[in-house]
C-alpha positions as CSV (number, residue, x, y, z in Angstrom):
1,M,-3.1,5.2,16.8
2,N,-6.4,7.1,16.3
3,D,-4.9,10.5,15.6
4,I,-5.2,11.8,12.0
5,I,-1.9,13.4,10.9
6,H,-2.1,16.4,8.5
7,I,0.6,16.5,5.8
8,E,1.5,18.6,2.8
9,T,2.9,17.6,-0.6
10,P,5.6,17.1,-1.7
11,I,6.5,14.4,0.8
12,T,10.0,14.9,2.1
13,S,12.3,12.1,3.4
14,D,12.0,13.4,6.9
15,L,8.2,13.2,6.7
16,F,8.3,9.8,5.2
17,C,10.4,8.5,8.1
18,E,7.4,9.3,10.4
19,F,4.9,7.1,8.5
20,M,3.7,3.9,10.1
21,L,1.5,1.0,9.0
22,G,-2.1,1.9,9.7
23,M,-1.4,5.6,10.1
24,R,-4.3,7.8,9.1
25,L,-3.3,10.9,7.1
26,C,-5.0,13.9,5.5
27,I,-3.1,15.2,2.5
28,T,-3.1,18.9,1.4
29,G,-1.3,19.9,-1.7
30,C,-1.0,18.4,-5.2
31,I,-1.8,14.8,-6.2
32,I,-1.2,13.3,-9.6
33,T,-3.9,10.9,-10.9
34,G,-3.4,8.0,-13.2
35,R,-4.7,4.5,-13.9
36,D,-4.6,1.8,-16.6
37,A,-4.1,4.1,-19.6
38,A,-2.0,6.9,-18.2
39,L,0.5,5.1,-15.9
40,P,2.2,2.9,-18.6
41,R,2.6,6.1,-20.6
42,L,4.1,7.9,-17.6
43,L,6.6,5.1,-17.3
44,E,7.7,5.8,-20.8
45,L,8.0,9.5,-20.0
46,I,10.3,8.9,-17.0
47,T,12.9,7.3,-19.3
48,L,13.2,10.7,-21.2
49,P,15.5,13.5,-20.1
50,E,14.0,15.9,-17.4
51,T,13.4,18.6,-20.1
52,N,11.0,16.3,-22.0
53,R,8.7,15.3,-19.2
54,D,5.9,17.9,-19.7
55,N,6.8,19.5,-16.3
56,I,5.7,16.4,-14.4
57,E,7.6,16.4,-11.0
58,L,7.8,13.0,-9.4
59,I,10.2,13.6,-6.5
60,G,8.1,13.5,-3.3
61,S,4.9,13.2,-5.3
62,V,1.7,11.4,-4.6
63,I,-0.2,9.4,-7.2
64,L,-3.8,8.4,-6.9
65,H,-5.0,5.4,-9.0
66,T,-8.2,7.0,-10.4
67,A,-9.8,8.6,-13.4
68,V,-11.3,12.1,-13.0
69,S,-14.8,12.6,-14.3
70,H,-17.8,14.9,-13.7
71,A,-19.2,12.2,-11.4
72,G,-16.1,12.5,-9.1
73,I,-13.2,10.4,-8.3
74,G,-12.7,7.1,-6.5
75,P,-9.7,4.8,-6.4
76,T,-9.5,1.9,-8.8
77,S,-8.0,-1.5,-8.0
78,S,-4.3,-1.0,-7.6
79,N,-3.5,-4.7,-8.4
80,K,-4.4,-4.3,-12.1
81,L,-1.3,-5.2,-14.2
82,E,-0.9,-1.8,-15.8
83,I,-1.2,-0.1,-12.4
84,E,0.7,-2.4,-10.1
85,S,3.6,-2.9,-12.5
86,S,4.1,0.9,-12.5
87,I,4.5,1.2,-8.7
88,P,8.1,0.0,-8.4
89,E,9.4,2.2,-11.3
90,L,7.5,5.3,-10.2
91,S,8.7,4.8,-6.7
92,K,12.3,4.5,-8.0
93,A,11.6,7.8,-9.9
94,G,10.7,9.6,-6.6
95,V,7.0,9.0,-6.1
96,K,6.6,8.7,-2.3
97,M,3.0,7.6,-2.1
98,H,0.6,5.6,-4.3
99,I,-3.1,5.7,-3.3
100,G,-5.5,3.1,-4.5
101,K,-7.6,0.2,-3.2
102,G,-7.1,-3.4,-2.6
103,R,-4.2,-5.8,-1.9
104,I,-0.9,-5.4,-3.8
105,S,1.6,-8.3,-4.2
106,S,4.3,-9.0,-1.7
107,E,6.9,-8.2,-4.5
108,T,5.4,-4.7,-4.8
109,V,5.4,-4.2,-1.1
110,K,9.1,-5.1,-1.1
111,A,9.7,-2.6,-4.0
112,L,8.0,0.1,-2.0
113,D,10.3,-0.6,0.9
114,E,13.4,-0.6,-1.4
115,F,12.5,2.8,-2.9
116,E,11.2,4.4,0.4
117,S,7.7,4.8,-0.9
118,V,4.3,3.8,0.6
119,Y,1.0,2.5,-0.6
120,A,-2.1,4.0,1.0
121,I,-5.8,3.3,0.7
122,T,-8.7,5.7,0.9
123,P,-12.1,5.3,2.5
124,P,-14.5,4.0,-0.2
125,L,-16.4,7.3,-0.5
126,S,-16.2,9.0,-3.8
127,A,-18.2,12.0,-2.7
128,L,-16.0,12.6,0.3
129,L,-12.8,12.4,-1.9
130,T,-14.3,14.6,-4.6
131,S,-15.2,17.2,-1.9
132,K,-11.5,17.5,-1.0
133,I,-10.5,18.8,-4.5
134,I,-9.9,22.5,-4.8
135,S,-8.8,22.5,-8.4
136,Q,-7.9,20.1,-11.2
137,K,-6.2,20.3,-14.6
138,V,-5.0,17.8,-17.2
139,L,-1.3,17.3,-16.8
140,A,-0.7,15.0,-19.8
141,F,-2.4,12.6,-22.2
142,P,-5.6,14.6,-22.7
143,E,-6.6,12.2,-25.5
144,E,-7.3,9.6,-22.7
145,G,-10.2,11.7,-21.5
146,M,-11.1,11.0,-17.8
147,E,-8.1,8.6,-17.7
148,A,-5.6,11.3,-18.6
149,L,-2.9,12.2,-16.1
150,H,-4.5,15.0,-13.9
151,L,-3.1,17.3,-11.3
152,L,-5.4,17.8,-8.3
153,E,-5.1,20.4,-5.6
154,V,-6.6,19.0,-2.5
155,V,-7.3,19.8,1.2
156,D,-7.4,17.2,3.9
157,F,-7.5,14.2,1.5
158,P,-7.9,11.1,3.8
159,V,-5.7,8.0,3.4
160,I,-4.4,5.1,5.5
161,I,-0.9,3.8,5.1
162,A,-1.4,0.1,3.9
163,A,2.2,-0.9,3.0
164,I,5.5,0.3,4.3
165,N,8.9,-1.0,5.5
166,G,8.2,-4.4,3.7
167,K,4.9,-5.0,5.5
168,S,1.2,-4.8,4.4
169,I,-2.0,-4.5,6.4
170,Y,-3.3,-7.2,4.1
171,D,-0.9,-9.8,5.4
Protein backbone atom coordinates (compact mmCIF):
# COMPACT_ATOMS: atom_id res chain seq x y z
CA MET A 1 0.00 0.00 0.00
CA ASN A 2 2.33 2.73 -1.26
CA ASP A 3 -0.26 4.92 -2.94
CA ILE A 4 -1.14 8.24 -1.38
CA ILE A 5 -4.88 8.88 -1.32
CA HIS A 6 -6.08 12.48 -1.64
CA ILE A 7 -9.19 13.32 0.40
CA GLU A 8 -11.22 16.42 1.21
CA THR A 9 -12.87 17.50 4.44
CA PRO A 10 -15.40 17.01 5.85
CA ILE A 11 -14.94 13.24 6.00
CA THR A 12 -18.10 11.38 5.04
CA SER A 13 -19.10 7.91 6.27
CA ASP A 14 -18.53 6.53 2.75
CA LEU A 15 -14.97 7.89 2.71
CA PHE A 16 -14.33 6.64 6.24
CA CYS A 17 -15.26 3.10 5.16
CA GLU A 18 -12.33 3.16 2.70
CA PHE A 19 -9.69 3.91 5.38
CA MET A 20 -7.24 1.16 6.34
CA LEU A 21 -4.49 0.87 8.94
CA GLY A 22 -1.24 2.28 7.53
CA MET A 23 -2.99 4.11 4.68
CA ARG A 24 -1.24 7.29 3.57
CA LEU A 25 -3.50 10.29 2.95
CA CYS A 26 -3.19 13.91 1.87
CA ILE A 27 -5.97 16.05 3.27
CA THR A 28 -7.36 19.15 1.56
CA GLY A 29 -9.95 21.32 3.28
CA CYS A 30 -10.36 22.55 6.84
CA ILE A 31 -8.65 21.15 9.95
CA ILE A 32 -9.41 22.28 13.51
CA THR A 33 -6.39 22.59 15.81
CA GLY A 34 -6.33 22.12 19.55
CA ARG A 35 -4.19 20.78 22.33
CA ASP A 36 -3.87 20.80 26.13
CA ALA A 37 -5.63 24.13 26.77
CA ALA A 38 -8.29 24.18 24.05
CA LEU A 39 -9.53 20.58 23.83
CA PRO A 40 -10.96 20.39 27.38
CA ARG A 41 -12.77 23.66 26.68
CA LEU A 42 -14.09 22.26 23.41
CA LEU A 43 -15.49 19.30 25.38
CA GLU A 44 -17.40 21.80 27.51
CA LEU A 45 -18.74 23.50 24.36
CA ILE A 46 -20.13 20.29 22.88
CA THR A 47 -22.44 19.90 25.87
CA LEU A 48 -24.16 23.16 24.90
CA PRO A 49 -26.98 23.45 22.36
CA GLU A 50 -25.79 23.75 18.72
CA THR A 51 -26.59 27.47 18.67
CA ASN A 52 -24.04 28.17 21.43
CA ARG A 53 -21.03 26.41 19.87
CA ASP A 54 -19.41 29.43 18.17
CA ASN A 55 -20.10 27.91 14.71
CA ILE A 56 -17.75 24.99 15.37
CA GLU A 57 -18.88 22.09 13.15
CA LEU A 58 -17.60 18.74 14.37
CA ILE A 59 -19.51 16.32 12.12
CA GLY A 60 -16.95 14.88 9.70
CA SER A 61 -14.23 17.15 11.02
CA VAL A 62 -10.49 16.63 11.46
CA ILE A 63 -8.67 17.77 14.61
CA LEU A 64 -4.88 18.25 14.67
CA HIS A 65 -3.23 18.14 18.12
CA THR A 66 -1.06 21.23 17.79
CA ALA A 67 -0.63 24.87 18.64
CA VAL A 68 -0.31 27.45 15.85
CA SER A 69 2.58 29.89 16.10
CA HIS A 70 4.69 32.05 13.81
CA ALA A 71 7.29 29.27 13.90
CA GLY A 72 4.80 26.87 12.32
CA ILE A 73 2.88 23.82 13.41
CA GLY A 74 3.79 20.32 14.48
CA PRO A 75 1.81 17.69 16.31
CA THR A 76 2.08 17.39 20.07
CA SER A 77 1.95 14.08 21.93
CA SER A 78 -1.60 12.79 21.72
CA ASN A 79 -1.35 10.68 24.86
CA LYS A 80 -1.29 13.72 27.16
CA LEU A 81 -4.25 13.40 29.56
CA GLU A 82 -6.00 16.57 28.36
CA ILE A 83 -5.71 15.49 24.72
CA GLU A 84 -6.27 11.74 24.84
CA SER A 85 -9.24 12.07 27.19
CA SER A 86 -10.92 14.34 24.62
CA ILE A 87 -10.66 11.82 21.76
CA PRO A 88 -13.59 9.54 22.68
CA GLU A 89 -16.02 12.39 23.38
CA LEU A 90 -15.04 14.37 20.30
CA SER A 91 -15.35 11.22 18.19
CA LYS A 92 -18.82 10.68 19.65
CA ALA A 93 -19.64 14.30 18.68
CA GLY A 94 -18.73 13.60 15.04
CA VAL A 95 -14.98 14.15 14.67
CA LYS A 96 -13.78 11.58 12.12
CA MET A 97 -10.01 12.03 12.40
CA HIS A 98 -7.61 13.03 15.19
CA ILE A 99 -4.06 13.85 14.04
CA GLY A 100 -1.16 13.82 16.47
CA LYS A 101 1.92 11.87 17.37
CA GLY A 102 2.75 8.89 19.52
CA ARG A 103 0.96 5.88 20.93
CA ILE A 104 -2.57 6.17 22.32
CA SER A 105 -4.07 3.70 24.81
CA SER A 106 -5.92 0.58 23.76
CA GLU A 107 -9.05 2.03 25.42
CA THR A 108 -8.83 5.08 23.15
CA VAL A 109 -8.29 2.85 20.11
CA LYS A 110 -11.48 0.96 21.07
CA ALA A 111 -13.39 4.25 21.49
CA LEU A 112 -12.25 5.36 18.03
CA ASP A 113 -13.69 2.13 16.64
CA GLU A 114 -16.95 2.54 18.56
CA PHE A 115 -17.54 6.03 17.16
CA GLU A 116 -16.18 5.34 13.64
CA SER A 117 -13.24 7.70 13.97
CA VAL A 118 -9.52 7.30 13.26
CA TYR A 119 -6.24 8.44 14.73
CA ALA A 120 -3.59 9.51 12.22
CA ILE A 121 0.01 10.58 12.62
CA THR A 122 2.02 13.04 10.56
CA PRO A 123 5.58 12.92 9.33
CA PRO A 124 7.69 14.76 11.96
CA LEU A 125 8.38 17.72 9.71
CA SER A 126 6.96 21.01 10.96
CA ALA A 127 8.15 22.94 7.91
CA LEU A 128 6.40 20.52 5.54
CA LEU A 129 3.15 20.70 7.51
CA THR A 130 3.26 24.47 7.75
CA SER A 131 3.79 24.71 3.99
CA LYS A 132 0.43 22.96 3.47
CA ILE A 133 -1.54 25.76 5.19
CA ILE A 134 -3.39 28.15 2.87
CA SER A 135 -5.08 30.20 5.57
CA GLN A 136 -5.68 30.20 9.30
CA LYS A 137 -7.96 31.95 11.75
CA VAL A 138 -8.74 31.71 15.44
CA LEU A 139 -11.96 29.74 15.86
CA ALA A 140 -12.38 30.00 19.64
CA PHE A 141 -10.51 30.78 22.89
CA PRO A 142 -8.26 33.56 21.54
CA GLU A 143 -7.03 34.23 25.07
CA GLU A 144 -5.10 30.93 24.86
CA GLY A 145 -2.76 32.48 22.27
CA MET A 146 -1.08 29.86 20.09
CA GLU A 147 -3.05 27.15 21.94
CA ALA A 148 -6.41 28.65 20.92
CA LEU A 149 -8.69 26.60 18.70
CA HIS A 150 -7.71 27.47 15.11
CA LEU A 151 -9.25 26.65 11.75
CA LEU A 152 -6.68 25.86 9.08
CA GLU A 153 -7.35 25.59 5.38
CA VAL A 154 -4.84 23.11 3.95
CA VAL A 155 -3.83 21.48 0.68
CA ASP A 156 -2.31 17.97 0.52
CA PHE A 157 -1.72 17.70 4.29
CA PRO A 158 0.05 14.30 4.78
CA VAL A 159 -1.08 11.78 7.43
CA ILE A 160 -0.96 8.02 8.05
CA ILE A 161 -3.87 6.12 9.61
CA ALA A 162 -2.47 4.81 12.93
CA ALA A 163 -5.60 3.38 14.63
CA ILE A 164 -8.85 2.11 13.09
CA ASN A 165 -11.30 -0.73 13.55
CA GLY A 166 -9.96 -1.48 17.04
CA LYS A 167 -6.35 -1.90 15.84
CA SER A 168 -3.24 0.29 16.15
CA ILE A 169 0.08 0.32 14.27
CA TYR A 170 1.75 0.55 17.68
CA ASP A 171 0.53 -2.88 18.79
